[in-house]
C-alpha positions in Angstrom: 16.6 46.5 -61.5 19.6 48.3 -59.5 17.4 50.2 -57.3 15.5 47.2 -56.4 18.9 45.2 -55.9 20.5 48.1 -53.7 16.8 48.5 -51.8 17.0 44.2 -50.9 20.5 45.1 -50.0 19.3 47.9 -47.6 16.6 45.8 -45.8 19.1 43.1 -45.2 21.3 45.2 -43.8 18.7 46.3 -41.8 17.4 42.5 -40.4 21.3 41.9 -39.6 21.8 44.9 -38.1 18.8 43.8 -35.6 20.3 40.0 -35.3 24.1 42.3 -34.2 21.6 43.9 -31.6 19.9 41.5 -29.9 23.3 38.8 -29.7 25.2 42.2 -28.3 22.6 42.7 -25.6 21.9 39.2 -24.6 25.3 38.6 -24.0 25.9 41.4 -21.8 22.9 41.0 -20.3 24.0 37.2 -19.3 27.3 38.3 -19.0 26.5 40.8 -15.9 24.7 41.8 -13.5 21.7 44.2 -13.8 23.6 47.9 -13.4 24.2 49.7 -10.6 23.2 53.9 -10.9 26.1 54.7 -11.5 26.6 52.4 -14.1 25.9 52.6 -17.9 22.8 50.8 -18.8 23.8 49.0 -22.5 20.2 47.2 -22.8 18.0 49.8 -21.9 20.5 52.6 -24.5 20.2 50.5 -27.1 16.2 49.8 -26.6 15.8 53.6 -26.6 18.4 54.5 -29.9 17.5 50.9 -32.2 14.0 51.9 -33.1 14.4 55.3 -34.1 17.4 54.3 -36.0 15.3 51.7 -38.1 12.7 54.4 -38.4 15.0 56.6 -39.7 16.4 53.8 -42.5 12.5 52.9 -43.5 12.1 56.4 -44.3 15.1 57.0 -46.2 14.4 53.8 -48.2 11.3 55.2 -49.2 12.3 58.4 -49.6 15.2 57.6 -51.6 19.1 58.9 -50.6 20.2 62.2 -50.4 22.1 63.5 -53.0 26.2 64.2 -52.8 25.6 67.5 -52.6 22.8 67.1 -50.1 25.3 65.2 -47.9 28.1 67.7 -48.4 25.9 70.7 -47.0 24.7 68.8 -44.0 28.0 66.7 -43.4 29.5 70.4 -43.7 26.9 72.2 -41.6 27.0 69.4 -38.9 30.6 70.1 -38.2 30.0 73.8 -38.3 27.7 74.1 -35.6 29.7 71.2 -33.2 32.6 73.4 -33.4 30.5 76.6 -32.6 28.8 74.3 -30.0 32.4 73.7 -28.6 33.7 77.0 -28.4 30.0 78.3 -26.8 30.4 75.9 -24.0 34.0 76.4 -23.6 33.2 79.8 -23.1 29.7 79.4 -20.9 29.7 82.1 -18.1 28.1 80.8 -15.3 24.0 81.2 -16.2 24.7 83.6 -19.0 21.1 83.0 -20.3 21.7 84.7 -23.3 24.6 82.2 -23.9 22.2 79.2 -22.7 19.6 80.3 -25.2 22.3 80.2 -28.1 23.8 77.0 -27.1 20.1 75.5 -27.0 19.3 76.8 -30.8 22.9 75.4 -32.1 22.2 72.0 -30.3 18.7 72.1 -31.6 19.9 72.6 -35.0 22.5 69.8 -34.8 20.1 67.7 -33.7 17.6 67.8 -36.4 21.2 66.8 -38.6 22.3 63.7 -36.6 20.4 61.1 -38.2 21.8 62.4 -42.0 25.3 62.8 -41.1 25.4 59.2 -39.4 24.1 57.9 -42.5 26.1 59.7 -44.6 29.5 58.6 -42.4 28.1 55.2 -42.4 27.8 54.7 -45.9 31.5 56.2 -46.6 33.1 54.0 -44.2 30.7 51.3 -45.9 32.5 51.9 -49.2 35.9 51.8 -48.0 35.2 49.0 -46.6 34.0 47.2 -49.4 37.2 48.2 -51.3 39.3 46.5 -48.8 37.7 43.2 -49.3 35.8 43.2 -46.2 32.4 42.5 -47.5 31.3 39.1 -47.1 28.7 36.8 -48.3 25.7 35.9 -46.6 23.6 32.7 -45.8 21.2 31.9 -47.9 22.0 34.4 -50.1 25.6 33.6 -51.5 25.5 36.0 -54.6 24.9 39.0 -52.4 28.4 40.4 -50.2 27.8 42.8 -47.2 30.0 44.4 -44.8 29.0 42.8 -41.7 28.6 43.8 -39.1 26.8 46.7 -40.9 28.2 50.1 -39.6 26.1 51.4 -37.4 26.6 54.4 -34.8 24.6 57.0 -32.7 26.0 60.1 -31.9 25.4 60.8 -27.6 27.3 62.5 -25.2 30.6 61.1 -24.3 30.6 58.3 -21.8 32.9 58.2 -19.3 34.7 55.1 -18.1 35.8 54.6 -14.4 39.6 53.0 -14.5 40.8 51.7 -11.4 44.8 50.6 -10.7 46.6 49.8 -7.5 48.9 52.8 -6.5 51.6 50.5 -6.0 52.0 50.1 -9.8 50.5 50.5 -12.9 47.7 47.5 -13.7 44.6 47.6 -14.8 41.8 46.1 -12.6 38.3 47.1 -12.7 37.4 49.3 -15.5 33.3 50.0 -16.0 31.5 52.3 -18.3 29.5 54.6 -16.3 25.9 55.9 -17.0 25.6 59.0 -19.4 24.8 62.5 -18.3 27.3 61.6 -15.5 28.8 64.9 -14.4 32.2 65.8 -13.5 31.3 66.3 -9.9 29.8 63.1 -10.0 32.7 61.7 -11.3 35.1 62.9 -8.9 32.7 61.9 -6.2 33.1 58.2 -7.6 36.9 58.4 -8.2 37.4 59.3 -4.4 35.2 56.8 -3.4 37.2 53.7 -5.4 40.3 55.5 -3.5 39.3 55.9 0.3 41.5 53.0 1.4 44.3 54.3 0.4 45.5 51.6 -1.8 43.8 52.3 -4.9 44.0 54.7 -7.8 41.2 56.1 -9.7 40.0 58.0 -13.2 36.5 58.4 -14.9 37.1 60.2 -17.9 35.0 60.2 -21.1 35.8 57.9 -24.0 35.2 59.4 -27.7 33.4 56.2 -28.7 32.1 53.1 -27.4 31.9 49.7 -29.4 27.9 48.9 -28.2 25.9 48.3 -31.4 25.4 50.7 -32.4 28.3 52.3 -31.3 28.2 55.7 -29.1 30.2 58.2 -30.7 30.3 62.4 -29.8 29.8 64.6 -32.0 33.1 66.5 -33.2 34.3 69.1 -35.2 37.1 67.3 -36.6 36.1 65.4 -39.7 39.0 63.2 -39.7 39.0 62.1 -36.0 35.3 61.4 -36.0 35.5 59.0 -39.2 38.4 57.6 -37.6 36.1 56.7 -34.1 33.3 55.2 -35.9 36.1 53.1 -38.0 37.2 52.3 -34.6 34.8 51.7 -33.2 33.5 49.6 -36.5 36.9 47.2 -36.2 35.4 46.1 -32.3 32.1 45.3 -33.7 34.0 43.3 -36.7 36.2 41.6 -33.9 33.4 40.2 -32.1 32.3 37.3 -34.2 36.3 36.1 -34.5 38.9 34.4 -31.8 40.4 38.2 -30.7 37.1 39.6 -30.5 35.7 36.5 -28.4 38.6 36.5 -26.0 39.1 40.3 -25.1 38.0 40.4 -21.7 39.9 36.9 -21.0 43.9 39.2 -20.4 45.0 42.4 -20.0 47.0 41.3 -23.5 43.7 40.2 -25.4 42.4 43.5 -24.4 45.8 45.0 -25.6 45.8 43.7 -29.4 42.4 44.0 -29.5 42.5 47.8 -29.0 45.5 48.3 -30.8 44.2 46.8 -34.1 41.3 48.8 -33.4 43.6 51.8 -33.4 45.8 50.7 -36.1 42.9 49.8 -38.7 40.5 53.2 -37.3 43.6 55.5 -38.7 43.7 53.7 -42.3 40.2 53.2 -42.9 39.8 56.7 -41.9 42.5 58.0 -43.9 40.9 55.8 -47.1 37.6 58.0 -46.6 39.3 61.3 -46.3 40.7 60.7 -49.5 38.1 59.4 -51.1 35.4 61.7 -49.6 37.5 65.0 -48.7 35.4 68.3 -47.6 35.2 71.0 -49.3 38.6 73.1 -49.3 36.9 76.4 -48.0 35.0 74.2 -45.5 38.3 72.6 -44.7 39.6 75.8 -44.3 37.0 77.1 -42.1 37.1 74.4 -39.2 41.1 74.3 -39.3 41.0 77.9 -38.3 38.2 77.0 -35.4 40.4 74.7 -34.1 42.5 75.9 -30.7 46.2 76.5 -31.5 48.5 73.5 -31.7 50.0 72.4 -28.3 53.4 74.1 -28.0 55.3 70.1 -27.1 55.1 66.7 -28.0 52.7 65.8 -25.1 53.0 62.0 -26.3 56.9 62.0 -25.4 56.8 63.9 -22.8 53.7 60.9 -21.2 55.9 58.3 -22.4 58.8 59.5 -20.3 57.1 60.4 -17.6 55.5 56.7 -17.8 59.3 54.8 -17.6 60.1 57.7 -14.6 56.8 56.7 -12.7 57.5 53.1 -13.5 60.9 53.4 -11.8 60.1 55.2 -8.4 56.6 52.7 -7.8 59.6 50.1 -8.4 61.5 51.6 -5.9 58.4 51.8 -3.4 58.6 55.3 -4.2 54.7 55.9 -4.1 54.1 59.6 -2.9 57.0 60.8 -5.2 55.7 58.9 -8.3 52.9 61.1 -7.1 54.2 64.1 -7.2 56.4 63.8 -9.9 53.2 63.0 -12.2 51.3 65.9 -11.1 54.1 68.3 -11.7 54.2 67.0 -15.3 50.5 67.5 -15.3 50.8 71.1 -14.5 53.5 71.6 -16.8 51.7 70.2 -20.0 48.8 71.8 -19.0 50.5 75.2 -19.3 51.5 74.5 -22.8 48.3 73.5 -24.3 48.0 69.5 -23.4 45.3 69.7 -20.8 44.6 66.6 -18.6 42.4 67.0 -15.4 44.2 64.1 -13.6 47.4 61.8 -14.6 47.7 59.1 -12.0 48.1 55.5 -11.8 45.1 54.4 -13.4 45.8 57.2 -16.7 48.4 55.1 -17.2 46.7 51.8 -16.9 43.7 52.6 -18.8 46.5 53.7 -21.8 48.2 50.9 -21.8 45.5 49.0 -24.0 46.5 51.0 -26.8 50.0 49.8 -27.5 50.7 52.1 -30.6 49.6 55.0 -28.3 52.8 57.4 -27.2 52.4 57.0 -23.9 53.0 53.2 -24.1 56.0 50.6 -23.4 54.3 47.9 -24.7 56.2 45.9 -27.5 52.9 44.6 -28.9 52.3 48.2 -30.9 55.8 48.1 -32.8 54.5 44.6 -33.1 51.1 45.0 -34.6 52.4 47.7 -36.9 55.1 45.1 -38.4 51.9 42.7 -39.2 50.3 45.7 -40.9 53.3 46.5 -43.1 53.6 42.4 -44.0 49.9 42.3 -44.7 49.9 44.7 -47.7 46.4 46.2 -47.0 44.1 46.9 -44.0 42.0 44.1 -44.8 44.0 41.6 -45.1 45.9 43.0 -41.6 42.3 43.2 -39.8 41.5 39.1 -41.4 45.1 38.1 -40.1 44.6 39.8 -37.0 41.5 38.3 -36.0 42.6 35.0 -35.3 45.1 35.7 -33.1 44.4 34.1 -29.7 47.4 35.8 -28.0 51.2 37.6 -28.3 52.3 34.7 -28.8 50.3 33.6 -31.9 51.6 37.7 -33.4 55.1 36.6 -33.1 54.8 33.1 -34.8 52.5 35.3 -37.9 55.3 37.6 -37.6 58.0 34.6 -38.4 55.8 33.2 -40.9 54.3 30.6 -38.8 50.6 29.3 -39.3 
């Protein structure tokens, strides 16, 4: 009987997943024109990936779940392969045929594990969300409680996002996702096109995840960071149906509220997953040893001070001096192990939406952290934050007003 109920819940989750995909794709396609050649085609991406997810889940539904030992083995191997791939990509010397062949074999082996690892992480995050009280009843099935939207993501190459800011101030203007597979050279060309009038600063950089449905997550060897990104993107999908999420694009303030809530909750949910489902000690040690040496400087503190210094220079109209200072600090950070391709006005504008980041000077970050402390649990925090419609509403919530 329990097996039958579990399978019934799985099929209902599949149906809900399809509904979310259709709703999300419809909303985006109606709200935006067809993408240009350099823009990300979200509808096309979903049409390519959703059927494969359904086929995999159907196969698992009838074939049974992986055992805990199988889950550990496949997840561990995926993380190991990702570490090897990253190392090889960094050391790749031009068109070295032997290195390219080795890289191809490693990627092929990792590709074969992707569906299983996606399901493993989705299941672990879902279990933590249920424990956090974030499951809800479903219309027509009052006795059945499920996490909604179902946790669903796809591994894919990092998505680049183009951010544009005026040169004379840090202010997020245009921000749009770019097509997958865009090369660094093409990204640099796009930046140059945006900056050709001399009035704007642009940056096209990859992001760790994107809240499509399923969300896009770039593979990485850091288990904790990987789970955090999955949880972060799920929070965006959860908020999509709430007052805060519906208003995401209405103002910079609301975007910052959304992203900072997702950051805070994503980190905490990931910590809960790692506590409940830790890696085997030998695997964790092996992955830790494969990581690059830690930087010798607190990059966050440097960026925060740099942001303040740049704001002061721009406030006095000293644009060239501000840009020279940003480049100087970028070179200094690179020499100490913290590497950024560009630091410019758009760099800070892109990061301004994360008010809890070290580079932010936005008071929304500390205020949302205070709301989290006041809420008592991550589930209560998300339910409270989901109803926000402004920063003023956050102030009222902190003051105990409704």
